[in-house]
LUMBADREN-372240 format. One line per 5 residues: number of its first residue (from 1); for each residue x, z, y of N, C-alpha, C. Coordinates in Angstrom, 2 decimals, always signed. Layout:
N
NUM = X/Z/Y/X/Z/Y/X/Z/Y ~ ... $
//
This chain:
120
1 = +0.82/+0.00/-1.17/+0.00/+0.00/+0.00/+0.88/+0.00/+1.26 ~ +1.90/+0.83/+1.28/+2.80/+0.86/+2.44/+3.52/-0.48/+2.58 ~ +3.94/-1.05/+1.47/+4.59/-2.36/+1.51/+3.62/-3.42/+2.02 ~ +2.38/-3.37/+1.59/+1.37/-4.31/+2.07/+1.16/-4.15/+3.57 ~ +1.12/-2.92/+4.03/+1.00/-2.63/+5.47/+2.17/-3.25/+6.23 $
6 = +3.37/-2.96/+5.77/+4.56/-3.46/+6.47/+4.66/-4.98/+6.43 ~ +4.35/-5.58/+5.30/+4.44/-7.04/+5.22/+3.38/-7.70/+6.10 ~ +2.23/-7.09/+6.22/+1.20/-7.62/+7.12/+1.65/-7.52/+8.56 ~ +2.22/-6.39/+8.95/+2.71/-6.23/+10.33/+3.70/-7.32/+10.70 ~ +4.52/-7.73/+9.74/+5.53/-8.75/+10.01/+4.89/-10.09/+10.38 $
11 = +3.65/-10.30/+10.03/+2.98/-11.57/+10.31/+2.20/-11.56/+11.63 ~ +2.14/-10.41/+12.29/+1.30/-10.26/+13.48/+2.13/-10.21/+14.75 ~ +1.72/-10.97/+15.75/+2.38/-10.94/+17.05/+1.95/-9.68/+17.79 ~ +2.88/-9.06/+18.47/+2.58/-7.87/+19.26/+3.14/-8.07/+20.67 ~ +2.61/-7.31/+21.63/+3.14/-7.43/+22.99/+4.62/-7.05/+23.04 $
16 = +5.33/-7.67/+23.93/+6.75/-7.37/+24.08/+6.92/-5.89/+24.37 ~ +7.83/-5.28/+23.63/+8.12/-3.86/+23.81/+7.21/-2.92/+23.05 ~ +6.17/-3.45/+22.42/+5.25/-2.58/+21.67/+5.92/-2.10/+20.39 ~ +5.71/-0.85/+20.08/+6.24/-0.29/+18.84/+5.09/-0.05/+17.89 ~ +5.24/-0.59/+16.71/+4.22/-0.43/+15.69/+4.64/+0.68/+14.73 $
21 = +3.71/+1.53/+14.35/+4.06/+2.59/+13.40/+4.58/+1.99/+12.09 ~ +5.60/+2.61/+11.54/+6.21/+2.13/+10.31/+5.34/+2.38/+9.08 ~ +4.43/+3.33/+9.20/+3.57/+3.70/+8.09/+2.13/+3.79/+8.55 ~ +1.20/+3.56/+7.66/-0.22/+3.76/+8.01/-0.45/+5.23/+8.37 ~ -1.43/+5.47/+9.21/-1.72/+6.85/+9.63/-2.52/+7.59/+8.56 $
26 = -2.38/+8.89/+8.56/-3.15/+9.79/+7.70/-3.21/+9.35/+6.25 ~ -2.07/+9.05/+5.71/-2.06/+8.54/+4.34/-1.31/+9.50/+3.43 ~ -1.97/+9.86/+2.35/-1.34/+10.61/+1.27/-0.87/+9.55/+0.27 ~ +0.41/+9.27/+0.29/+0.94/+8.18/-0.52/+0.93/+8.48/-2.02 ~ +0.54/+9.69/-2.41/+0.47/+10.00/-3.83/-0.84/+9.51/-4.44 $
31 = -1.79/+9.13/-3.59/-3.08/+8.65/-4.08/-3.02/+7.20/-4.49 ~ -4.17/+6.68/-4.85/-4.25/+5.27/-5.18/-5.08/+4.58/-4.10 ~ -4.79/+3.32/-3.89/-5.43/+2.57/-2.82/-5.89/+1.23/-3.33 ~ -7.02/+0.81/-2.84/-7.55/-0.50/-3.19/-6.66/-1.57/-2.57 ~ -6.48/-2.67/-3.29/-5.72/-3.79/-2.74/-6.36/-4.20/-1.43 $
36 = -5.55/-4.39/-0.41/-6.05/-4.78/+0.89/-6.08/-3.64/+1.90 ~ -5.98/-2.39/+1.44/-6.02/-1.25/+2.35/-4.88/-1.31/+3.36 ~ -3.68/-1.58/+2.89/-2.53/-1.66/+3.80/-2.70/-2.77/+4.82 ~ -3.25/-3.90/+4.39/-3.49/-5.02/+5.30/-4.49/-4.61/+6.38 ~ -5.58/-3.97/+6.01/-6.60/-3.56/+6.97/-6.01/-2.57/+7.97 $
41 = -5.24/-1.62/+7.49/-4.62/-0.65/+8.40/-3.69/-1.34/+9.40 ~ -2.92/-2.30/+8.93/-2.02/-3.02/+9.83/-2.79/-3.80/+10.88 ~ -3.86/-4.46/+10.48/-4.68/-5.23/+11.42/-5.32/-4.30/+12.44 ~ -5.75/-3.13/+12.01/-6.36/-2.17/+12.93/-5.34/-1.68/+13.97 ~ -4.14/-1.37/+13.53/-3.10/-0.92/+14.45/-2.75/-2.05/+15.43 $
46 = -2.63/-3.25/+14.91/-2.34/-4.43/+15.74/-3.43/-4.62/+16.80 ~ -4.68/-4.49/+16.39/-5.79/-4.64/+17.32/-5.76/-3.54/+18.38 ~ -5.40/-2.34/+18.00/-5.28/-1.25/+18.96/-4.21/-1.55/+20.02 ~ -3.09/-2.08/+19.57/-2.00/-2.39/+20.50/-2.46/-3.42/+21.53 ~ -3.20/-4.45/+21.08/-3.67/-5.47/+22.02/-4.79/-4.93/+22.91 $
51 = -5.63/-4.05/+22.40/-6.65/-3.44/+23.24/-6.04/-2.62/+24.35 ~ -5.05/-1.82/+24.01/-4.33/-1.03/+25.03/-3.65/-1.95/+26.05 ~ -3.04/-3.00/+25.54/-2.34/-3.94/+26.43/-3.32/-4.56/+27.43 ~ -4.50/-4.95/+26.96/-5.48/-5.53/+27.86/-5.91/-4.51/+28.91 ~ -6.18/-3.29/+28.49/-6.60/-2.25/+29.44/-5.51/-1.99/+30.48 $
56 = -4.26/-2.01/+30.07/-3.15/-1.77/+30.99/-2.91/-2.94/+31.94 ~ -3.11/-4.16/+31.48/-2.80/-5.35/+32.29/-3.93/-5.77/+33.22 ~ -5.15/-5.34/+32.94/-6.29/-5.70/+33.80/-5.97/-5.29/+35.24 ~ -6.14/-6.21/+36.15/-5.90/-5.93/+37.57/-4.44/-5.88/+37.96 ~ -3.54/-6.00/+37.00/-2.10/-5.98/+37.27/-1.49/-7.37/+37.13 $
61 = -1.70/-7.93/+35.95/-1.13/-9.23/+35.62/-2.21/-9.99/+34.86 ~ -2.94/-10.83/+35.56/-4.10/-11.48/+34.94/-3.73/-12.41/+33.79 ~ -2.58/-13.07/+33.86/-2.16/-13.92/+32.74/-1.89/-13.07/+31.50 ~ -1.21/-11.96/+31.69/-0.94/-11.06/+30.56/-2.24/-10.45/+30.04 ~ -3.15/-10.11/+30.94/-4.43/-9.54/+30.52/-5.24/-10.56/+29.72 $
66 = -5.26/-11.79/+30.18/-5.99/-12.84/+29.47/-5.43/-13.02/+28.07 ~ -4.12/-13.08/+27.98/-3.48/-13.24/+26.67/-3.79/-12.03/+25.77 ~ -3.72/-10.84/+26.31/-3.99/-9.64/+25.52/-5.42/-9.63/+25.00 ~ -6.37/-10.02/+25.83/-7.75/-10.06/+25.37/-7.96/-11.13/+24.31 ~ -7.30/-12.27/+24.48/-7.38/-13.31/+23.45/-6.85/-12.79/+22.12 $
71 = -5.76/-12.05/+22.16/-5.19/-11.50/+20.93/-6.10/-10.42/+20.35 ~ -6.63/-9.55/+21.19/-7.56/-8.51/+20.73/-8.76/-9.14/+20.03 ~ -9.27/-10.21/+20.60/-10.45/-10.88/+20.05/-10.17/-11.57/+18.72 ~ -8.90/-11.85/+18.44/-8.56/-12.54/+17.20/-8.80/-11.70/+15.95 ~ -9.13/-10.43/+16.11/-9.44/-9.62/+14.93/-10.56/-10.27/+14.12 $
76 = -11.50/-10.92/+14.80/-12.63/-11.52/+14.09/-12.21/-12.71/+13.23 ~ -11.00/-13.20/+13.42/-10.49/-14.33/+12.65/-9.70/-13.88/+11.42 ~ -9.50/-12.58/+11.27/-8.66/-12.10/+10.17/-9.45/-11.94/+8.87 ~ -8.74/-12.09/+7.78/-9.34/-11.83/+6.47/-9.77/-10.37/+6.35 ~ -8.98/-9.48/+6.95/-9.32/-8.05/+6.89/-10.68/-7.79/+7.53 $
81 = -10.96/-8.43/+8.65/-12.25/-8.26/+9.32/-13.37/-8.78/+8.42 ~ -13.19/-9.96/+7.87/-14.22/-10.56/+7.03/-14.51/-9.72/+5.79 ~ -13.46/-9.16/+5.21/-13.62/-8.39/+3.97/-14.03/-6.94/+4.20 ~ -13.56/-6.32/+5.27/-13.68/-4.87/+5.39/-14.65/-4.37/+6.46 ~ -15.16/-5.24/+7.28/-16.14/-4.84/+8.30/-17.51/-5.33/+7.85 $
86 = -18.43/-4.40/+7.71/-19.77/-4.76/+7.25/-20.39/-5.80/+8.19 ~ -20.88/-6.92/+7.63/-21.41/-7.99/+8.47/-22.70/-7.64/+9.21 ~ -23.38/-6.62/+8.76/-24.63/-6.27/+9.44/-24.50/-5.10/+10.40 ~ -23.50/-4.24/+10.19/-23.38/-3.09/+11.08/-22.10/-3.14/+11.92 ~ -20.95/-3.31/+11.30/-19.68/-3.23/+12.03/-19.31/-4.52/+12.76 $
91 = -19.48/-5.66/+12.11/-19.07/-6.92/+12.75/-19.80/-7.17/+14.08 ~ -21.12/-6.96/+14.16/-21.79/-7.17/+15.45/-21.29/-6.23/+16.55 ~ -20.92/-5.02/+16.19/-20.40/-4.07/+17.18/-19.08/-4.59/+17.75 ~ -18.19/-5.02/+16.87/-16.89/-5.53/+17.31/-17.08/-6.78/+18.17 ~ -17.93/-7.67/+17.73/-18.18/-8.89/+18.50/-18.78/-8.55/+19.88 $
96 = -19.63/-7.54/+19.93/-20.22/-7.11/+21.20/-19.19/-6.54/+22.15 ~ -18.25/-5.76/+21.61/-17.17/-5.21/+22.44/-16.35/-6.35/+23.04 ~ -16.05/-7.33/+22.22/-15.26/-8.49/+22.69/-16.03/-9.27/+23.75 ~ -17.29/-9.53/+23.51/-18.10/-10.28/+24.48/-18.18/-9.55/+25.82 ~ -18.39/-8.24/+25.80/-18.42/-7.46/+27.05/-17.09/-7.56/+27.78 $
101 = -16.00/-7.45/+27.02/-14.67/-7.53/+27.63/-14.44/-8.90/+28.25 ~ -14.88/-9.94/+27.58/-14.71/-11.30/+28.11/-15.51/-11.49/+29.40 ~ -16.55/-10.70/+29.59/-17.34/-10.74/+30.82/-16.81/-9.76/+31.87 ~ -15.71/-9.09/+31.54/-15.06/-8.20/+32.51/-15.37/-6.73/+32.36 ~ -16.14/-6.34/+31.37/-16.51/-4.94/+31.17/-15.55/-4.29/+30.16 $
106 = -14.68/-3.39/+30.62/-13.70/-2.79/+29.72/-14.23/-1.60/+28.91 ~ -15.45/-1.19/+29.12/-15.94/+0.06/+28.52/-15.90/+0.06/+26.99 ~ -16.25/-1.05/+26.37/-16.24/-1.10/+24.91/-14.84/-1.01/+24.34 ~ -13.90/-1.74/+24.94/-12.51/-1.68/+24.47/-11.95/-0.28/+24.70 ~ -12.26/+0.30/+25.85/-11.80/+1.65/+26.15/-12.32/+2.64/+25.10 $
111 = -13.59/+2.54/+24.80/-14.19/+3.44/+23.81/-13.59/+3.19/+22.42 ~ -13.38/+1.94/+22.06/-12.77/+1.60/+20.79/-11.38/+2.20/+20.67 ~ -10.57/+2.02/+21.70/-9.20/+2.53/+21.69/-9.19/+4.05/+21.60 ~ -10.04/+4.70/+22.38/-10.08/+6.17/+22.37/-10.54/+6.71/+21.02 ~ -11.51/+6.04/+20.39/-12.08/+6.54/+19.15/-11.30/+6.15/+17.90 $
116 = -10.67/+4.99/+17.90/-10.13/+4.43/+16.67/-8.63/+4.22/+16.63 ~ -7.96/+4.47/+17.72/-6.54/+4.15/+17.76/-5.68/+5.40/+17.85 ~ -4.63/+5.44/+17.04/-3.74/+6.59/+17.12/-3.06/+6.65/+18.49 ~ -2.76/+7.83/+18.93/-2.08/+7.99/+20.22/-0.78/+7.20/+20.20 ~ -0.50/+6.59/+21.31/+0.73/+5.80/+21.37/+1.89/+6.64/+21.84 $
//
């Protein structure tokens, strides 16, 4: 699972200077994990980094903010999203957060980052 997490991180672009955790959070490595768990954790951390980047760049550097939001929104294109986010409950929430952000409302991304992202 940790290897799956790390190998997935290697495939994801992150903002310059961003540090990604070397290990998934809150994991007891003595347990067993379903295939794909490490991938989902990596995608979630990656999405958190881009959400924070967008929140930080808004009003500062619009080109960087635009890029960060584009990257944050790409979570819906991942296999992890398709497999691990319920299509009737979780996927519409994530899509709604992205749509609000694209219209200039940061509240959903802010709430997502505060609720779901480990402290940086």
